[in-house]
RODO-2510 file (C-alpha; in nm, 4 decimals, decimal comma):
residues 368
     n   res          X          Y          Z
     1     m     9,8765    -8,6907     2,7069
     2     s     9,8509    -8,7282     3,0827
     3     s     9,9937    -8,5119     3,3586
     4     t     9,9759    -8,4626     3,7335
     5     k     9,7770    -8,1451     3,7895
     6     l     9,7186    -8,0584     4,1513
     7     s     9,5962    -7,7357     4,3055
     8     v     9,6716    -7,5252     4,6114
     9     g     9,3927    -7,3162     4,7652
    10     i     9,4976    -6,9756     4,9015
    11     v     9,2934    -6,9169     5,2180
    12     g     9,2886    -6,6770     5,5111
    13     l     9,0794    -6,4207     5,6934
    14     p     8,9575    -6,1214     5,4901
    15     n     9,2152    -5,8446     5,4303
    16     v     9,5331    -6,0435     5,4957
    17     g     9,6675    -6,0174     5,1392
    18     k     9,5362    -6,3334     4,9686
    19     s     9,4411    -6,1726     4,6373
    20     t     9,7572    -5,9592     4,6350
    21     l     9,9589    -6,2768     4,6797
    22     f     9,7562    -6,4496     4,4073
    23     n     9,8349    -6,1575     4,1717
    24     a    10,2039    -6,1845     4,2599
    25     l    10,1974    -6,5567     4,1873
    26     t    10,0095    -6,5443     3,8624
    27     k    10,0617    -6,1864     3,7387
    28     r     9,6845    -6,1982     3,6922
    29     g     9,4611    -5,9122     3,8047
    30     a     9,2313    -6,0644     4,0658
    31     e     9,0355    -5,7762     4,2164
    32     t     9,1865    -5,6428     4,5405
    33     a     9,0256    -5,3997     4,7807
    34     n     9,0345    -5,2941     5,1440
    35     y     8,7146    -5,4704     5,2488
    36     p     8,6002    -5,8295     5,3192
    37     f     8,4545    -6,0606     5,0505
    38     c     8,6164    -5,8775     4,7606
    39     t     8,6990    -6,2186     4,6109
    40     i     8,3807    -6,4214     4,5749
    41     d     8,4431    -6,6678     4,2919
    42     p     8,7719    -6,8527     4,3169
    43     a     9,0183    -6,7244     4,0588
    44     v     9,2447    -6,9968     3,9241
    45     g     9,6003    -6,9361     3,8082
    46     v     9,8477    -7,1798     3,6580
    47     v    10,1912    -7,0886     3,7926
    48     i    10,5322    -7,1862     3,6531
    49     v    10,7524    -7,3777     3,8983
    50     p    11,0933    -7,2036     3,9001
    51     d    11,3663    -7,4433     3,7847
    52     a    11,7121    -7,3196     3,6794
    53     r    11,7978    -7,6661     3,5427
    54     l    11,5481    -7,6271     3,2601
    55     g    11,7140    -7,3253     3,0975
    56     q    12,0586    -7,4824     3,1236
    57     l    11,9429    -7,8068     2,9602
    58     s    11,7568    -7,6156     2,6889
    59     e    12,0753    -7,4245     2,6040
    60     f    12,2738    -7,7494     2,6113
    61     s    12,0367    -7,9147     2,3581
    62     h    11,9706    -7,5957     2,1529
    63     s    11,6011    -7,6699     2,2078
    64     k    11,3385    -7,4859     2,0027
    65     k    11,0958    -7,4914     2,2988
    66     t    11,1306    -7,4924     2,6779
    67     i    10,8286    -7,6103     2,8760
    68     p    10,8297    -7,5761     3,2575
    69     a    10,6379    -7,7646     3,5249
    70     v    10,3309    -7,5839     3,6617
    71     v    10,1182    -7,5844     3,9747
    72     e     9,7656    -7,4458     4,0056
    73     f     9,6743    -7,1843     4,2680
    74     v     9,3150    -7,0998     4,3564
    75     d     9,2264    -6,7697     4,5247
    76     i     8,9389    -6,8412     4,7660
    77     a     8,7043    -6,5937     4,9396
    78     g     8,8060    -6,4748     5,2872
    79     l     8,6876    -6,6849     5,5796
    80     v     8,5323    -6,5454     5,8981
    81     k     8,4554    -6,6965     6,2365
    82     g     8,1422    -6,9095     6,1987
    83     a     8,2138    -7,0148     5,8382
    84     s     8,1430    -7,3782     5,9308
    85     e     7,7921    -7,2628     6,0327
    86     g     7,7499    -7,0760     5,7024
    87     e     7,8579    -6,7300     5,8267
    88     g     7,9849    -6,4878     5,5621
    89     l     8,0452    -6,6969     5,2526
    90     g     8,1202    -6,9971     5,4723
    91     n     7,9622    -7,2828     5,2787
    92     k     8,0988    -7,1633     4,9455
    93     f     8,4428    -7,1077     5,0986
    94     l     8,4580    -7,4577     5,2468
    95     a     8,3318    -7,6193     4,9245
    96     n     8,6037    -7,4395     4,7260
    97     i     8,8781    -7,5588     4,9644
    98     r     8,7454    -7,9149     4,9395
    99     e     8,8261    -7,9128     4,5669
   100     t     9,1953    -7,8309     4,6211
   101     d     9,4762    -8,0731     4,7096
   102     a     9,6652    -7,8524     4,9576
   103     i     9,6109    -7,5294     5,1492
   104     a     9,8246    -7,2150     5,1456
   105     e     9,7087    -7,0266     5,4559
   106     v     9,7921    -6,6553     5,4429
   107     v     9,8541    -6,4977     5,7831
   108     r     9,9088    -6,1256     5,8315
   109     i    10,2174    -6,0382     6,0394
   110     f    10,2161    -5,6589     5,9923
   111     d    10,0483    -5,4136     6,2277
   112     e     9,8998    -5,1386     6,0104
   113     s     9,5961    -4,9438     6,1338
   114     d     9,5056    -4,8187     5,7829
   115     i     9,4310    -5,1748     5,6687
   116     i     9,1257    -5,3076     5,8484
   117     h     9,1546    -5,6387     6,0311
   118     v     8,8288    -5,8312     6,0562
   119     e     8,8892    -5,8965     6,4308
   120     g     8,9965    -5,5361     6,4983
   121     r     9,3431    -5,6398     6,6219
   122     i     9,6625    -5,8081     6,4962
   123     d     9,7278    -6,1496     6,6479
   124     p     9,8563    -6,3968     6,3863
   125     l     9,8359    -6,7054     6,6098
   126     s     9,4729    -6,6255     6,6925
   127     d     9,4058    -6,5904     6,3162
   128     v     9,5595    -6,9331     6,2478
   129     i     9,3572    -7,0927     6,5291
   130     t     9,0352    -6,9244     6,4041
   131     i     9,0793    -7,0593     6,0503
   132     n     9,1894    -7,4047     6,1576
   133     l     8,9021    -7,4326     6,4046
   134     e     8,6510    -7,3577     6,1272
   135     l     8,8091    -7,6333     5,9156
   136     i     8,7994    -7,8714     6,2152
   137     i     8,4295    -7,7958     6,2884
   138     a     8,3401    -7,8502     5,9214
   139     d     8,5238    -8,1856     5,9281
   140     l     8,3469    -8,2858     6,2515
   141     q     8,0147    -8,2349     6,0726
   142     t     8,1318    -8,4448     5,7732
   143     v     8,2699    -8,7277     5,9885
   144     t     7,9659    -8,7387     6,2209
   145     k     7,7300    -8,7580     5,9232
   146     r     7,9313    -9,0424     5,7660
   147     i     7,9622    -9,2411     6,0921
   148     d     7,5837    -9,2153     6,1391
   149     a     7,5189    -9,3150     5,7764
   150     i     7,7199    -9,6390     5,7933
   151     a     7,6394    -9,7383     6,1560
   152     k     7,3604    -9,9881     6,0682
   153     d     7,5670   -10,1625     5,7980
   154     v     7,8613   -10,1904     6,0400
   155     q     7,6312   -10,3520     6,2983
   156     r     7,5153   -10,5984     6,0297
   157     g     7,8778   -10,7061     5,9848
   158     d     7,9897   -10,5220     5,6681
   159     k     8,3690   -10,5661     5,6935
   160     v     8,4655   -10,2919     5,4463
   161     l     8,2485   -10,0335     5,6221
   162     a     8,3733   -10,1581     5,9617
   163     k     8,7272   -10,0556     5,8575
   164     e     8,6018    -9,7141     5,7471
   165     h     8,4070    -9,6750     6,0718
   166     a     8,7143    -9,7578     6,2842
   167     a     8,9281    -9,5054     6,0928
   168     l     8,6625    -9,2318     6,1171
   169     v     8,6183    -9,2900     6,4908
   170     k     8,9940    -9,2250     6,5360
   171     v     8,9657    -8,9064     6,3289
   172     f     8,6550    -8,7949     6,5209
   173     a     8,8432    -8,8270     6,8517
   174     m     9,1193    -8,5923     6,7240
   175     l     8,8755    -8,3387     6,5764
   176     e     8,6756    -8,3303     6,8992
   177     k     8,9960    -8,2347     7,0837
   178     g     9,0411    -7,9436     6,8405
   179     e     9,3201    -8,1187     6,6489
   180     m     9,3449    -8,1733     6,2726
   181     a     9,2403    -8,5026     6,1091
   182     k     9,5975    -8,5544     5,9838
   183     s     9,7215    -8,5843     6,3442
   184     a     9,5136    -8,9026     6,3968
   185     d     9,7188    -9,2222     6,4340
   186     l     9,6171    -9,3993     6,1118
   187     d     9,7865    -9,6814     5,9253
   188     e     9,8401    -9,6564     5,5477
   189     e     9,5116    -9,8270     5,4591
   190     e     9,3175    -9,6048     5,6998
   191     v     9,4765    -9,2905     5,5510
   192     q     9,3490    -9,3942     5,2050
   193     i     9,0007    -9,4674     5,3483
   194     v     8,9840    -9,1295     5,5264
   195     k     9,1019    -8,9445     5,2129
   196     l     8,7798    -9,0570     5,0417
   197     a     8,5849    -8,8447     5,2927
   198     n     8,7570    -8,5394     5,1380
   199     l     8,8269    -8,3802     5,4759
   200     l     8,9747    -8,0316     5,4948
   201     t     9,2149    -8,0947     5,7826
   202     i     9,3808    -8,3953     5,6201
   203     k     9,5178    -8,1705     5,3442
   204     p     9,8786    -8,0504     5,3764
   205     i     9,9067    -7,6829     5,4834
   206     l    10,1747    -7,4267     5,4004
   207     y    10,1504    -7,1103     5,6114
   208     i    10,2384    -6,7878     5,4273
   209     l    10,3338    -6,5088     5,6667
   210     n    10,2601    -6,1829     5,4885
   211     k    10,4585    -5,8732     5,5883
   212     m    10,4540    -5,5158     5,4568
   213     a    10,7477    -5,3056     5,3369
   214     g    10,7966    -5,0067     5,5660
   215     g    10,5290    -5,1369     5,8037
   216     k    10,5436    -5,2608     6,1623
   217     n    10,6390    -5,6211     6,0863
   218     l    10,6162    -5,8505     6,3871
   219     d    10,9133    -6,0649     6,2751
   220     e    11,1406    -5,7579     6,2443
   221     m    11,0200    -5,6203     6,5789
   222     n    11,0966    -5,9523     6,7515
   223     d    10,7402    -5,9232     6,8809
   224     e    10,5983    -6,1746     7,1317
   225     r    10,3048    -6,2385     6,8952
   226     f    10,5493    -6,3582     6,6278
   227     k    10,7437    -6,5737     6,8766
   228     k    10,4198    -6,7464     6,9841
   229     l    10,3262    -6,8118     6,6210
   230     i    10,6638    -6,9713     6,5389
   231     a    10,6521    -7,1808     6,8587
   232     y    10,3085    -7,3111     6,7474
   233     f    10,4451    -7,4065     6,4016
   234     t    10,7579    -7,5671     6,5491
   235     e    10,5573    -7,7800     6,7921
   236     r    10,3376    -7,9089     6,5085
   237     k    10,6209    -7,9341     6,2521
   238     d    10,4227    -7,7030     6,0223
   239     q    10,5860    -7,5501     5,7141
   240     f    10,5868    -7,1748     5,6631
   241     v    10,7411    -6,9093     5,4372
   242     i    10,7618    -6,5326     5,4892
   243     v    10,6725    -6,3040     5,1968
   244     d    10,5792    -5,9437     5,1261
   245     a    10,2862    -6,0009     4,8896
   246     k    10,2571    -5,6349     4,7806
   247     i    10,6274    -5,6058     4,6928
   248     e    10,6162    -5,9430     4,5157
   249     e    10,3148    -5,8213     4,3160
   250     e    10,5108    -5,5112     4,2088
   251     l    10,8165    -5,7225     4,1227
   252     g    10,5935    -5,9324     3,8958
   253     a    10,6028    -5,6509     3,6384
   254     f    10,9805    -5,6969     3,5913
   255     e    11,2001    -5,9697     3,4453
   256     g    11,5660    -6,0813     3,4750
   257     e    11,8268    -5,8196     3,5685
   258     e    11,5694    -5,5419     3,5952
   259     k    11,3810    -5,7490     3,8527
   260     k    11,7012    -5,8118     4,0525
   261     l    11,7845    -5,4388     4,0522
   262     f    11,4355    -5,3399     4,1660
   263     a    11,4408    -5,6102     4,4365
   264     t    11,7758    -5,4767     4,5649
   265     e    11,6376    -5,1200     4,5697
   266     l    11,3393    -5,2377     4,7754
   267     g    11,5654    -5,4343     5,0099
   268     v    11,4040    -5,7674     4,9197
   269     k    11,6103    -6,0659     5,0342
   270     g    11,5593    -6,4192     4,9059
   271     d    11,3246    -6,5353     4,6331
   272     g    10,9887    -6,4705     4,8017
   273     v    10,7261    -6,6015     4,5647
   274     d    10,9653    -6,8459     4,3921
   275     e    11,0433    -7,0038     4,7288
   276     l    10,6702    -7,0223     4,8009
   277     i    10,5915    -7,1963     4,4685
   278     v    10,8680    -7,4541     4,5195
   279     a    10,7499    -7,5145     4,8791
   280     a    10,3896    -7,5625     4,7574
   281     y    10,5058    -7,8039     4,4851
   282     k    10,6913    -8,0136     4,7429
   283     l    10,3972    -7,9898     4,9841
   284     l    10,1838    -8,1582     4,7183
   285     g    10,4360    -8,4445     4,7126
   286     l    10,5461    -8,3584     4,3604
   287     m    10,8829    -8,3698     4,1869
   288     t    11,0240    -8,3159     3,8390
   289     y    11,2068    -8,5201     3,5819
   290     l    11,3295    -8,3787     3,2523
   291     t    11,3447    -8,4643     2,8847
   292     t    11,5711    -8,2745     2,6479
   293     g    11,6431    -8,2602     2,2761
   294     e    11,6450    -8,0256     1,9784
   295     d    11,2663    -8,0041     1,9607
   296     e    11,2086    -7,9252     2,3280
   297     t    11,3388    -7,9385     2,6833
   298     r    11,0578    -8,0101     2,9244
   299     a    10,9941    -8,0539     3,2960
   300     w    10,7449    -8,3309     3,3768
   301     t    10,5526    -8,3334     3,7043
   302     i    10,5131    -8,6649     3,8866
   303     v    10,4329    -8,7821     4,2379
   304     a    10,7573    -8,8343     4,4330
   305     g    10,8516    -9,2016     4,4562
   306     s    10,7069    -9,2966     4,1136
   307     t    10,8573    -9,5856     3,9171
   308     a    10,9826    -9,5262     3,5607
   309     p    10,6674    -9,6662     3,3882
   310     v    10,4389    -9,4522     3,6095
   311     a    10,6585    -9,1465     3,5440
   312     g    10,6318    -9,2164     3,1715
   313     m    10,2527    -9,1745     3,1936
   314     a    10,3098    -8,7997     3,2365
   315     i    10,4184    -8,8022     2,8703
   316     h    10,1624    -9,0552     2,7457
   317     t     9,9373    -9,3117     2,9147
   318     d    10,0701    -9,5843     2,6806
   319     f    10,4155    -9,5521     2,8379
   320     k    10,3111    -9,7541     3,1415
   321     e    10,1799   -10,0530     2,9456
   322     k    10,4395   -10,0468     2,6666
   323     f    10,7412    -9,9638     2,8840
   324     i    11,0489   -10,1755     2,8007
   325     r    11,3343    -9,9755     2,9543
   326     a    11,4581    -9,6191     2,9962
   327     e    11,7917    -9,4416     2,9769
   328     v    11,8553    -9,2169     3,2759
   329     i    12,1211    -8,9616     3,3692
   330     n    12,1320    -8,6880     3,6322
   331     w    12,0865    -8,3451     3,4674
   332     k    12,4131    -8,2052     3,6137
   333     e    12,6184    -8,5074     3,5066
   334     l    12,4830    -8,4659     3,1529
   335     l    12,5774    -8,0958     3,1412
   336     d    12,9235    -8,1623     3,2910
   337     s    12,9871    -8,4348     3,0311
   338     g    12,9335    -8,1876     2,7440
   339     s    12,7277    -8,4329     2,5373
   340     y    12,5296    -8,7564     2,5591
   341     a    12,8192    -8,9338     2,3844
   342     g    13,0622    -8,8049     2,6478
   343     a    12,8267    -8,9148     2,9271
   344     r    12,7949    -9,2625     2,7744
   345     e    13,1728    -9,2962     2,7491
   346     k    13,1984    -9,2221     3,1217
   347     g    12,9281    -9,4806     3,1944
   348     l    12,6963    -9,2163     3,3420
   349     v    12,3894    -9,3073     3,1333
   350     k    12,2101    -9,5957     3,3082
   351     t    11,9652    -9,8344     3,1465
   352     v    11,6843    -9,8999     3,3950
   353     g    11,3828   -10,1302     3,4131
   354     k    11,0274   -10,1190     3,5479
   355     d    11,1304   -10,1091     3,9149
   356     y    11,3486    -9,7972     3,8875
   357     i    11,2354    -9,5161     4,1203
   358     v    11,2732    -9,1826     3,9417
   359     n    11,4812    -8,9119     4,1146
   360     d    11,4165    -8,5392     4,1012
   361     g    11,6355    -8,3994     3,8200
   362     d    11,6697    -8,7235     3,6237
   363     v    11,6914    -8,6735     3,2473
   364     i    11,5031    -8,9670     3,0968
   365     e    11,4651    -9,1167     2,7519
   366     f    11,1945    -9,3842     2,7422
   367     k    11,2205    -9,6905     2,5189
   368     i    10,8836    -9,8427     2,4253
***
């Protein structure tokens, strides 16, 4: 069996709510405390991706099992200024981020004197710039080292390394200006070359703005500090979600109607953590197709834009080589038809070949 398993590293300054958020996501008890470096070894949690379609299809097929898609979250030690020079747990922190595929950057947007802030003041934009600058400095060191290492071979006329050198020089220029590697003007081939350097600032980032129930929340106060933060994200087209990690952690103890009631009592609007998980899943460039039958209804994770044979590899590696054709129908059209037979009568079940690009929510039956 093969599947796409990608991970999101939860990062941020100490005491911004990373481990609380991790607990809310995974319902796992990572240690939380009101002091820096409480989390030293990265805790890893496999989190279910919320998907209402799955339950409906399972009911439709009277499935014995329902298996959701998952995404992996890693809780990483808090970063401090100077991490790129080894301050705090800097080297360990940066190595742990390097192993993840995307970054969820937790930023505190509540002003609460009882909870210590490592900088002694609340300024979310400054926090974001501090973290991102550490990532940029670490990448500058990586890129400089690599450019120096291949310089002689480039001078000797190595064409492959010359391409890498040209791409890294572009990245270096951006990093030196204090910008992320992903903002460099690279063509598709150069992007793939640069990815091999495993840079931190080429990874997609989702900013998680953490507020506090009953606290002085900058978004609710229409505070200038919040306005500046949002202007920064807007200018860079960065993605962000707003959550209350502590409330979400408490809600994790409840299910179904009880959870809805408790959320209403606490004045929680929206889906909080669910919205965050879905946003992280999309940030990783992932999507879901479904299979359904009496034995099981299952969500399969694939990279968006995959062809049918590549998508089939999520079920078994043989599916790519042995693929003949697949039958495909949109999940909603299948439910609305009442049965596969009804859907076939309406001509809604398509037979597709190797070039078919799978859509999110396709129900697929592979023929091999």
